[in-house]
N, C-alpha and C positions, 0 to 999 in steps of 0.2 A: 510451607508445610511445617507443622510443629512436631509431628511424629511420623515415623516411616515404618511402623510395624503394621502388618496386615490386619485389617479390621475383620472381626468375626462375621458381621452381617454385611452383605453387599447390597447394591442399590435395588430399590423396588421398581416395579414397572412404571409407576407414576413419575419417579425421578428420571427415568430413562427418556422421557418426552422432552427434556430440556432442549431448547433450540428449534423445536418444531420438526416437521417432516417435509422439508422443501426438496423437491426432486432436482438434482443437478443434471444439466444437459450440456453437451459440448457447445463451445462458442460457434456462432455463425461463421461461415467461411469468409465472408466479406463484411467489413464494417459498414460499407456504403449501402448495403441492403438490409442492415440490422434495424434501422429505425426510419421513421418518417422524417422529412426535412425539418430542420429547426434552426433557431437563430442564436448566435453567440455575440456577446459584446466584448470588444477589446478596449480596455481602458489603460491609457499610458501617460496620465498626467504626472508631472514631476515637480516637487517643491524643494529638491536638493540636487544631487548629481544627476545629470541626464546622459543616458547611454546612447551612443551613436548607432547602436544596433536596433533601436526601436522601429525605424521604418522597414528594415529588413524583416523584423519579427512580424509586423503587421502584414506585409506582403506574403510571407510564408503561411500565416494562418489563413489568409484569404484563399491561397492556392489549395491548402489542405481542405478548406471548407468546400471549394468547388468540386474537388475530387471525392468528397466523403459525405455529402448530403447536408451541409449546413451553410448558412449565409452569415456573413460577418459585418458588423457595424463597428467601426473604429472611432473613438472619441477621446478628447481630453477635457470634456465639459462635465464637471461634477454634477451639474443640474439634472443629468439623466438618472441620478440615484433617487428616484421616487418609487413608491410602491407600484403605481400604475405603469411607469415606463419599464421598470425592471421585469415586470411580469411577462414581457414579450420574449425574454431570453431564457434559454435553458442553462446557460453558463456565462459567467463573467470572468474574463482573463485580465488579471493585473500584470501587464507587460512591463517589467522593470520600472514600475512606479517608485517614487521616493518621497519621503517626508509626509507632512500632514496635508492630506488632499481631499478629505471629506469633512463637512461640518456636522454638527450634532444631529440634525434632522436627516441628513443623508446617511449617516452611520446607522441610525435607527431603521431607515428603510432597507438598507442592505442587510442588516442583521435579520430583519423579518423575512427578507427574500431567501436567505440561506436556511434559516430555521424552518421555513415553509417548504423546502425541497429544492431550492436553487443550487447551482454548482459554482464553485470557485476554483480558478486555476491561477496559481502564483508562479511567475517566472522570474528567476534570478533576484533582482532588486525589489521584488514584491516583499521580500523579507526586510527591506530597509524603509519601511513604510508604517505610518500610524503607530508610533511607539507609545503614544498616550492612550490608546484604545485597547483595553484588555481583551475584549471579544475578538478583535482582529489578531491579537497575539495567539489566541487559541486557534483561530481559523487558519492562519498561515503556518503555524506549528512551531516556529522559532524565529527570533529576530537576528538580523545581521550584527556581527561584532567587529570583524576585521577580515582582511584578505591579503595574501601574498601576491607577487607578480603573476601574470598570466603564464602558464606553463602546462606541460603534458602531465597527465595523471593516469594511473590505472584505477578505475572504479570497479568495485565488486558488486555484481548484481545479486542482491540477496533474494529477491522475489521475482520469479519469472512468470507468475500466474496473474499478471496484470497487463492490460492492453498497452501500457506505456513501456513495458520491459519484455514482453513475450518474444520480441524479435531479436533480443540481445543474447549473447553468450554469457558465461559465468563471469567474465570480466569485460570491461569496455575501456579501451585506451583512447583518450581524446585530449584536446587542448582547450583550456578555458580559464576563466578567473574563478577561483575556488574559495568560497566563503567559509570562514569560521563563524559559528553561531553562538549567541549569548547563552543558550541552554541547549542541551541535547534533547531533541523532540521524541526520542525513541519510546519513552514510557507512555506517550499519548497518541502515537500514530502507528501506521503500518509502514515500516521502512522498506523501500524498494531498492535503493542503491546506496552504498556507502563508499567513502574514499579510502584507499590504501595509502596512509600517510607516509609510508616508507618509500613511496614512488615519486614524491615531490617534496619541495621545501616550503615550509611555512604553515603546515597544518598543525594545530595544537589542541585538537579535541580528543585524540585517542580513538574512541569509537566515533566515527564521523559520518553520519547520514548526510546525503546530499539530495535525495528525492524521496518523497513519501506521500501518503494519502491517508485520509480518515473521514468518517462521517462527522457531520456537525449539524445537530438538530436533525431535521429530515433531509438535509442536503448533504453534499459531498465536497470535500476539499482535496485538491492535488497541488503539490508544490515541487518544482525542480529548481535547484540552485544553479544549473547550467543555463547558458543563454546569454552570456555577457558579450561575446564576440559577434561581429557581423557574419563571420564565416560559419558560425553555428547553424544559422538558418538556411544554409545551403547543404548541410550534411544530411544525407538520407536517414542515418540512424537517429540523429537528434530530432529531425522532423517527425519521424514515426513515434519517438518518445513523447514529443509534444502533442501529437495527434491523439495518442492513447490517453494522455492526461485529460485532454478536452473531452473526449468521448466518455471517459469515466465520470468526470464532473457533471456532464450533461445527462448522465444516465442512459447514454445511447450506445456505448461500446460493449464489446463482448466481455464484460467483467464477470469473473466466475463468482459463484456463491461461496461465501465464507461459511465453513462448517465448524461449529464449536466442538472441541475435542470431547467434552463431557456429554455430547448429544448422542452417544452410542445407543444402539438398540439391542445389542447382545454383547457379551463380554466374558472374559475369564480373568479374574484376579484384580482388575483395575477398579477404581472408584473415583468419585468426584472429590477434588481437593480445592479448598479455598485459597485464593491468591489476590492480594490487593491490586497487583499490576496486570492482572489478566483481564481480557475482555469479558464483561459480565461478572467479574470477580471470582471465576471458577475455572478449573482445568480438568482434563483427564489426568489423574494422578495415581499414586501408589502403584506404580508400574515396576514389576519385577521381571526377571528373566523368564521367558516362556508365556507371559501374559498376552492377551490380544483384545481387540475391540472391533465390533462390526457395526456398519452404518447402512441400514436397509434403505434409507432415504437418498443414498448416493450411488449412482450407477457409474461404473468405470468406462463405459463405452466412449471411445474416441479420445480419452484423456492421454496427454503426452507429457504432463509435468505435474509434480506434487511439491507443494510448498507448505511448511508447517512452522508455527511459532512455538518454540520450546524453551524450557529452562531445566537446569540440572545442578542441584547441590549434592548430587549423589555420584554414581559411577559413570553416567553417560551410557551410550550403547548404540543400538541400531534399530531403525524402523524399516520394516518390509511392507511394501504396498502390494496387496493381493486382491484377486478378483474371485468372487463366488463363494469362498469359505476361508476359514483361518488356515487351511492347508492348501488353498488354491494356488494357481500360477502366480509367481512373483513378477510384478510389473516393474518394480524399481526398488532400490535399496538406498537409504540415506543414513549417514553417520550422525549421531547426536553428540556434540561435545559437552564436556563439563563447563557450565557457564559461570561458575563461581558463587552460585546461590540460587535458591528456589524462586526468588523474585527477579532474577537477572535473565531476561528473555532475549533470545536470538532467533533468527530465521534460518532454516535449513531448506534445501531444495534439491530435487533430483529429476532427471528426465525419466519418463515411463515408456515402456514398450506398449504401443497402442493395443487396446483390448476391444474385443467385439461386444463386451458388456457383461455385467454381473455386479452383485452387491460388493461394495468396498469393505475390505477387512485390513486392519493394521495389526501386524504382529511385532512383538518387541523382544529384543535379546540384549545380553550384556553380562556384566559381572554379577557379584552377589549384592544383595540389598537393593535399596531404591535406586532406580536408573535415571529417570527424567520424567517431566510432565509435558503434556501437549495442551497448549492454550486453544489454538484453532488451526485449521488447514484449508488449503484450496487445491482443487484439481483444475487443470486447464488443458 
């Protein structure tokens, strides 16, 4: 934002149609009944360090598939990366792959597969793969740089509105090998989990994402930095995390609809603001104390969690999630911190009191002047 003074004229009806009118509905109760059977390819070729957890990972994914409606083909043969063969799979899992493992024609086929709607799941050393292929760098989100010894960590679950994290609390304590990445993926992905570097030794990123997702072309990418140890694949929480990532990538899981903040259909005070780091380049902005935004396309029925991507170079403040009207019942309240700048985005989340239904309204409060901006949000 370049100015934080209230504009005289607010949005027109045409501008209020940004983001479309997609009806949000609660996730199905069971992932196994959410989609027809489909196939997943697990690829574990290595041209560098080889993890001894790969067999355990393959077995875990086979078991997850048997219980959740997908079949698994495991291979280390790069020759499967052709347009015709990849077409059989809804998602491809790079399970601790390392090094340069695809030739130019195979890379082209895989790029076409993802851009055409295929899914990618990167597990752990998938970030230590194909350093010379820029497209893959975008797909995986960040490349490996270093790691300390295996140790216990407290991970912070930023976003619980995703099938890979919906089962977790706000923190997740576990033991694994914890990568430092060459770049921070946050500007280009939806961060799901980050590491609290104060809880272990050797983290050097500060802001330290460890699991994330993002669209790529017409496809979807999910990455988790966890999964180094054999024990990981016997942990129920990690297995559910991995399952949710596979379902998201395959387009088969109960992934909630992303709602753009600027797609409001009624409002008081707020306007659209331009941001280079925001999805679509715009946010819900110019938020002052007492402002609100309504979303006729979003029904609160059954929602139990609210997650939003926000930024604040102003005072910060509070979002209240309401049903029915701007003065309707409060389903949940989440604090929005000062993030250090309008282009510095973070994710905030809060549980919701389940609602019988009604139009979603967000109301805003805080100090004087500009409070914060909302890029997008999810209900789950």
